Every structure is written in C-alpha cells, then in structure tokens.
C-alpha positions in Angstrom: 70.7 44.2 96.3 67.2 46.1 98.0 66.3 49.2 96.8 66.7 52.5 98.9 65.1 55.4 98.1 66.9 58.8 99.4 65.7 61.9 100.3 67.2 65.9 100.9 65.3 67.4 104.7 65.2 70.3 105.8 65.5 72.7 103.1 62.7 74.6 104.6 64.8 76.7 107.0 67.9 79.1 107.3 70.1 79.7 104.3 67.7 77.6 102.2 64.0 79.1 102.9 63.7 81.5 100.1 62.1 81.3 97.4 64.5 81.3 94.8 67.0 79.0 96.7 63.8 76.5 96.9 63.2 76.0 93.5 66.6 76.0 92.3 67.7 73.0 95.2 64.2 71.3 94.4 64.8 71.0 90.9 68.8 70.4 92.3 67.5 67.5 93.9 65.4 65.5 91.1 68.1 66.3 88.2 70.2 64.1 91.1 68.0 62.0 91.5 66.5 61.7 94.6 63.7 60.6 94.9 61.9 62.5 98.1 62.0 66.6 99.7 61.4 66.3 103.8 60.6 69.2 105.8 60.3 69.6 109.7 58.1 72.7 112.2 58.5 74.7 114.6 56.3 76.8 114.7 58.1 79.3 117.7 61.2 79.2 119.3 61.5 79.3 122.9 63.9 83.4 123.1 66.6 83.3 124.6 67.9 79.5 122.9 67.6 77.2 125.5 69.9 73.7 125.2 67.1 71.6 124.0 65.8 73.9 121.2 67.3 72.7 117.4 66.9 76.0 115.9 68.2 79.3 117.4 64.4 81.6 117.4 66.1 84.3 114.7 66.4 81.0 112.2 64.2 81.0 109.3 62.2 78.2 109.1 58.6 78.3 106.6 55.2 76.2 107.4 55.7 72.8 106.1 52.7 72.7 103.9 53.0 75.7 102.7 56.4 74.9 101.7 55.6 71.8 99.5 53.0 73.0 97.6 55.7 75.6 96.5 57.9 72.7 95.5 55.0 70.7 94.9 54.7 73.4 91.7 57.9 73.5 90.9 59.1 69.7 90.4 56.6 67.1 89.2 58.1 63.9 90.4 59.6 64.8 93.8 58.0 62.6 96.3 56.6 65.5 99.3 56.8 64.9 102.8 57.0 66.2 106.6 59.2 65.3 108.9 57.4 65.8 111.2 54.0 68.6 111.5 53.6 68.4 115.8 50.9 67.0 115.3 48.9 67.6 119.6 49.6 71.8 117.2 47.3 71.3 115.3 43.1 71.0 114.3 43.2 68.1 112.8 39.8 68.0 110.4 42.0 71.5 109.3 44.6 69.5 108.7 43.2 66.5 107.3 41.5 69.5 105.0 44.7 71.2 103.7 46.6 67.4 103.7 44.2 66.3 101.1 44.1 69.1 99.1 48.0 68.9 98.9 48.1 65.3 97.6 45.6 66.0 95.0 47.2 69.0 93.5 51.0 67.1 94.4 49.2 63.9 92.1 49.3 62.1 95.5 52.5 62.3 96.3 52.5 63.7 100.4 54.0 61.9 103.1 52.3 62.8 106.2 54.9 62.5 109.4 53.7 63.3 112.3 54.5 63.4 115.7 54.0 64.6 119.6 56.5 67.3 120.0 58.5 68.0 122.8 59.2 71.6 122.9 57.4 73.2 126.2 57.0 77.1 125.4 55.9 75.9 122.1 53.0 73.7 123.2 52.5 76.7 125.6 52.0 79.7 123.2 49.8 77.7 121.6 47.4 76.7 124.0 48.4 73.2 123.6 48.8 71.1 127.3 52.3 69.0 127.2 50.6 66.6 129.3 48.2 64.9 127.6 49.7 65.2 123.4 50.6 61.4 123.2 46.4 60.8 123.4 46.2 63.8 121.1 48.2 62.7 118.7 47.0 58.9 118.5 43.4 61.1 118.5 44.1 63.4 115.7 45.4 60.2 113.2 42.3 58.6 114.2 39.7 61.1 112.8 42.3 62.7 110.0 42.2 58.9 109.1 38.8 59.1 109.6 38.0 62.0 107.3 40.0 60.0 104.8 38.7 57.0 104.5 35.4 56.8 105.7 32.2 56.1 103.4 30.5 58.4 106.3 32.5 60.1 108.2 32.4 60.0 111.6 34.2 60.0 114.9 33.7 60.8 118.5 36.9 61.5 121.0 37.8 63.0 124.0 39.6 65.9 121.7 38.0 66.0 118.9 34.0 64.7 117.5 32.4 65.3 114.4 29.3 63.6 112.6 27.0 64.3 110.4 30.0 65.8 107.9 32.5 65.1 105.1 35.7 66.4 103.5 36.7 66.4 99.5 38.3 66.0 97.7 40.1 62.8 99.1 43.2 61.8 99.3 44.5 60.8 95.5 47.2 58.2 96.8 47.5 59.3 100.4 48.6 61.2 102.3 50.7 58.0 103.6 51.2 59.1 107.9 54.2 58.3 109.0 54.8 58.4 112.6 57.8 59.9 114.2 59.7 59.5 117.5 61.8 57.6 119.6 59.8 56.7 123.0 57.6 53.2 123.2 55.4 55.6 122.9 55.9 56.8 119.5 57.4 52.7 118.4 53.5 52.3 119.4 51.7 54.6 117.8 54.0 53.9 114.8 52.5 50.1 114.7 49.5 50.7 115.3 48.8 53.7 113.3 51.6 54.1 110.9 51.8 53.2 107.5 55.3 54.1 108.3 58.6 55.1 111.0 60.7 58.4 110.7 63.5 59.1 112.7 67.3 60.6 113.7 70.6 59.5 114.4 74.6 59.5 114.6 74.8 55.8 113.0 73.6 52.2 112.7 73.7 51.6 116.2 71.6 54.4 116.4 68.9 53.0 113.7 69.6 49.1 115.2 68.2 50.9 118.7 64.7 52.3 117.6 64.2 49.0 115.8 64.5 47.2 118.3 62.0 49.9 120.4 60.2 49.2 116.9 60.4 45.0 117.1 59.6 45.2 121.2 55.7 47.3 120.4 54.8 45.3 117.4 54.8 42.5 120.4 52.5 45.1 122.4 50.4 46.3 120.2 48.1 45.1 116.7 49.2 46.6 113.5 45.6 47.1 111.0 46.2 44.6 108.4 45.3 47.6 106.0 48.8 49.8 106.6 51.1 46.7 105.3 54.2 47.0 105.8 55.5 49.0 108.2 58.1 51.9 106.5 61.0 52.8 108.0 62.4 56.2 106.9 66.0 57.8 108.5 67.8 60.6 109.2 71.2 60.5 110.1 72.5 63.8 111.0 76.1 63.5 112.0 78.9 63.5 110.1 76.4 65.7 107.4 77.7 63.3 104.2 76.8 59.9 105.1 80.3 57.3 104.9 79.7 54.9 102.7 80.2 51.7 104.8 76.8 53.0 106.8 74.7 53.9 103.1 75.5 50.1 103.4 74.5 48.7 106.7 71.2 51.2 106.2 70.3 49.7 103.5 70.7 46.2 104.6 69.5 47.0 108.2 66.1 47.3 105.9 66.2 51.4 105.6 63.1 52.2 103.3 64.2 55.7 102.6 67.5 56.9 103.8 67.5 61.4 104.8 70.5 63.7 104.0 70.2 66.4 105.5 72.6 69.3 104.4 71.5 72.2 106.7 74.7 72.5 108.8 75.9 74.0 105.5 74.7 77.9 105.7 75.3 78.6 101.4 72.9 77.5 99.0 76.1 77.0 96.7 77.7 74.5 99.4 74.1 72.6 100.3 73.5 71.6 96.5 77.4 70.9 95.5 77.0 68.6 99.0 73.9 67.2 97.4 75.7 66.2 94.5 79.0 64.6 96.3 76.4 62.9 98.4 74.1 62.1 95.2 77.1 60.4 93.4 78.2 58.2 95.9 74.5 56.9 97.3 72.9 56.6 93.7 73.9 53.0 93.2 73.3 51.8 96.4 
C-alpha cells in the first residue's frame, strides 16, 4: 500500500491562534502521529466581509512564518508548511532570508507553499497590482531559488534585480517550494517551478480535475530535473472529517500528503478531539 502522510492545516487562526493553544495542539498532533503542520496567510481582510472573503475581518490570523517559528520551537519533528504565502505581497529577497532562517532553526523542516493570491482589497492595501500578480509570483520564485542555490547569486527581472550579493546561512533541507492554486497558470507554475502542488476541494472528484489540469500543464511546460517528481498535497474542506472511503481514494489517486482542516470548530478542545478521531481513522491507511 502506497504511504500517505497526514498533516494538519489552518491552526494559526481563530480559536487556535493563542500561544497556549498552539503549543498544546502542535504537541497533540505529534502524539497522534500527524507528520506536518500547515498554515495560511492573510495580512488584511476586507471589511465589511465580501462574498469572496474566506474569513471574517475580525477573525485573528497570525503571520505564517512567525507562527511556524513558534511551532518549530515546541516540536522537534513536525514538518512545517505554508499553504500558502501570498507571494506577490512579499519582498522576495527578504522572504528568502526568512524562509532560510526558519529552515535552519527547524532543522530543515520547512515547506514553502506559495500562491498568487486573489483578494483585490488585500493586494491594494499592500500596494501590489492585481494585474501582474502571476508574473510577479513566477519571478519571485526564481529570485528566491537563485539566493538559495547559486554559488554567486544573481538575478535580473522586471520586478526584482540583484547581483554581487549573497545570503547565508543557506537552507538546510529546503525549503521545498509548493505552488498553490487551481488555475491553468498555477498548474503550469507548479510543474515548471515547484517541488510540489498544494490545493483543496470537497471530494476526490475535485482532485481528479486538478490532477487533469496538472497533467495538461506537464505537456505545455518543461519540468527541471532538479525538482524531481511533483509532490501532491491536498486538503479536503468539506466535510470536516474525511470519510474513510474518500481517504482511500485520495491515496489511490497519488496524494503524497492529505491535510485535515478542523477550523470550522470553535473550541480548541473540540479541535483536539477531532484530530484524535481523524488520526485514528487515517493512521493505518
């Protein structure tokens, strides 16, 4: 039976965002056999809430890298992932340093999931034009990769340019870059620039559609050999507890990592109980 890692997503927000809750739930995840801990990002949210907004503007959500640094300090083997950092909203040179620093301090546990974003009010508040967010995302990945991997880093693009500089320490084991999104451009970006793809949906049927999009992208763009096999990370968002049959289908479809998303629950104790129930059901699959 092909192994499938099980992770937890989203616990840098809402009722789980406090330091005590974070430490307790992270340690509980390790105890229950979860292998990774993933968090999302929104710097600001539209107020009043709009139909496309995933959270209420009053809901707390911590910066993903700050949160993951805390989780790295209270655990010693959980892999740490962003799912995702909204890359066009970040300075790629600064983010490359932050990601490398977290990778070093965590002992090489970081997976850097990135995406182009979609909330216009958030991008406007940060000063990033929506129209070029895809091109920025591609260029920023390339610039960060240059800083992490080149002997004498140099990069010259439309949005970022540097030469005769270097940045140490270099990452220890990564960070491995995962590309998020469900558009044809995101699929092409994952194939051409990502160690993996990260996405979500409500069923195995949704995942089949995404995998078809990735297969089409693989016919359109070249995948560098250094990236290896495209890793698939998927998060079912409804229902909260993944049905047994669905878990088997996800594994059979080639999912490398399945993420449990407990945040519709509002009490940390209920979140811990769900992780225990779900972990018991998924651990042997």
